[in-house]
N, C-alpha and C positions, 0 to 999 in steps of 0.2 A: 579950482586949479585948472589952467588951460592945458592943452595937449603938450606943448613944448616944455612947460614947467614940470608936468607929470612925467613925461618921457625922460627928462634930465634926471629927476629924482630916482627913477627906476634904474637908469644906467649907472648912476653914482652908487646906488645901493648894491647893485650886482658887482660892480668893480671892487667896492670896499670889502665885500664878503668873499671875493674870489681872488684876493691879491696873491695868495700862494699859487693858484692856478696860472695867473698871469706871469709870475716869476718862472714857473715851470715851462710855460710857452716860450719865454725869452731864452731859457736854457736850451730848449729843444731846437729852436732855430739857430742858436749859436753853434750847436753841435753840427747841424746840417751845413751851415756855411763854412765851418772849419774843415769839414770833409770835402765839400765841393769847391770852395774858393781856390785853394792852391792847385787843385787839378785843372781848373779852368785856366789858370794863369800859366800852366806848364807850356813852355816853348811858344807862347803867343796864342791867343784865342782864335784869331781868324786864319792862322796858318795850318790848323788841323783840318784836313779835307776828308777825314774818315767819318762818315755819318754814323758808323757803328759806335765810335767813341762818344758821339753826341747823344746817343740813344739814352743812356743812363741819366744824363743831365736834363733832357727833355722830360723824362718820366718824373724825376724829382720835382722839377719846377711845376709841371702841370698838376701833380697830385698834392704837393705839400703847400704851395703858396696860397691856395684858397683858404687855408686854415689860419692865416695871419690874424684874423679877428676872432678866433675861437679860443676860449680858455680851456687848457688841458688840465684836468684834475681827475679825481677818483670817479666822480659821477660820469665823466666823459667816457671812461673806460668801461663802466658798468651800465651803459645806456640801455642795452638790450633787456637787462633784467630789472633794473630799477626805474627806468623812464622818469628821471628826475624832472625834466622840463614839464611833462604832462601833470605831474603831481603839484609842481610849483604853480603852474597856470590855473589849475583847479582851485588852489587855495586863494590865489589873487582874485579869482572871479567872485569870491564871497566878500571881497573888500570893495570899497568905493573907488575902484580903479577902472578906467575905461579901456576897451580893447585898443582904441587909438593910442593911448598912452603906452600900453604894453608893447605894441608894434613899433612905435617910435623909439621907445627905450631900448628895445633889442637892437635896432639898427645903430643907435648911438653907441651902445656898448661894443658892437662889432667894430665900428670905425675907430673908437677911442682905444681899443685894444690893438688894432692893426697898425696904427700909426707908429707908436714907439717900437713895436716889433719889426716893422718894415725899415725904420731908420737904423736899427741895430743890424739887421740882416744885410741890407744893401751897403751900409757903411763899412761893415767888416769885409764884405765881398770885394769892394773896391780896393781896400787896403791889402787883401790877400792876393789880388791879381798880380802884385809885384811889378815886374818890368812890363807886363802886358798892359798896364795902365796907359802906356804911351800910345797904344793903338786906339784908345777910346778917349776923346776929349771929355772934360768934366761936364760940359753942358749936354753932350751926347749921352753920357752916362745917366744924367738926371732924367732925360727923356726915357731912357731904358727903364729906370726905376718907376717912373710914372706909368709906363705901359704895363709892367708886371703888377704894380699895385692895383691898377684899374682891373686887370684880369682877376686878381684876388677878390676884389669887391664884387665883381660881376658873378663869379661862380659862388663866392661866399654867400651872396644874397639867395641863391638857389638852395644852398645848404641850410641857411637860416629858415627859409620857408618850410623845408622838410622837418627841421628840428622842432619848430613851434606848431607846425600845421599837421603833423602826423604823430603816430605813436612811436615809442622807442624802438619797437621791433621793426616797423616799416622803415624808420630812419636808418637803422643799421643795415637792413637789406639793401636800401637804395645806395648806401655808402659802398658796399661791396660791388654793386652794379656799376657805379661810377669808376671804381678801380679797374674793372674789366673793360669798360669803355675807354678809359685813358690808355690802357695797354694796347687795345686794338688800334686806336688812333696813332699811337707812337709807332707801332709796327707798320702801319700803312704809310706813314710819312717816311719811315726809314726805307721802305721799298721804293718810294718815289724820290728818295735822296733829298729830303727836305728836313730841316731841323728848325723848330720854332725858336729855340734859344740862340742858335747861330744867326738866324735871320734878324732877331732883335739886336744882337751885338753889331751886325752889319749896319743896321739903321742908326745905331748909336755912333758907330765909327764915322758914318757919313754926316752926323749932326742933324739927322732928320727928325723933326718934332711932329710931323703930320700923323704917323701911326699912333703915337702916344696921346696926342690930343683927341683923336677919334676914339681911342680906347677909353679915355677919361670921360668923354661925353656919353659913351654907351654905359659906362659904369654908373654915372650919375642918374641916367634914365632908369637903370636897373634898380638902384636904391629907392628911387621915388615910386616906381611901379611895384617893387617888392613891398613897400610900406602899405600901399592900397590893397594889394592882394592879401597880405598877412592879416590886416585888420578885418577884412571880410571873412577870411578863413577862421579867425578866432571867434567871430560872432556865431559861426555855424558849427564849429567843431564840438564833438562829444569828448570831453577830457577823461571819460571813464572807459574809453574803448581799449 
């Protein structure tokens, strides 16, 4: 079996066995957009000049969107103690499955999970913007969606490398580190009176596709590079650490 066929079978197997987790992920992002969507649409998106008001939304977007392609289930919550991924990979290594297929399968699973969740999230957000939709043309909003989806794939690739390339305890510690990093970045941008989310809405309102296309190119490069890094890491990793 070639790498693509093996990767597809792994991705399909993982999605089939985690459909409840995918459903919970959809519900989680529905909750997030229901909370954030109407607030973003209040009195017009671009009319709010208070960067303090944008602080919360920047933090939510930067921290939550990279998880579009991750299945949220019980093992996700108990990662520190159970290290589900390491035990699963150790079992797979005893089977006739190559590291190339495992790496490609994980990337396929992430992308296939992220696409429907992103369609739901951004579709509902556009609807919940209400009258503020008049400020952002549909083609501009699509570029906005592509930019943030690309960001999700870029950072999500890093999370995926940590998930399959390190132990559960290290992965959890890195996750807390990233939260502190995001908080620091947001506070720095607030001090500089810059909002990532506001900036992307301004690009969307102007109908500019350049930032989104650049982000998409970077995301594709990250996925390809992540595949090569992950398969090399899987060949070298000790799954009993």
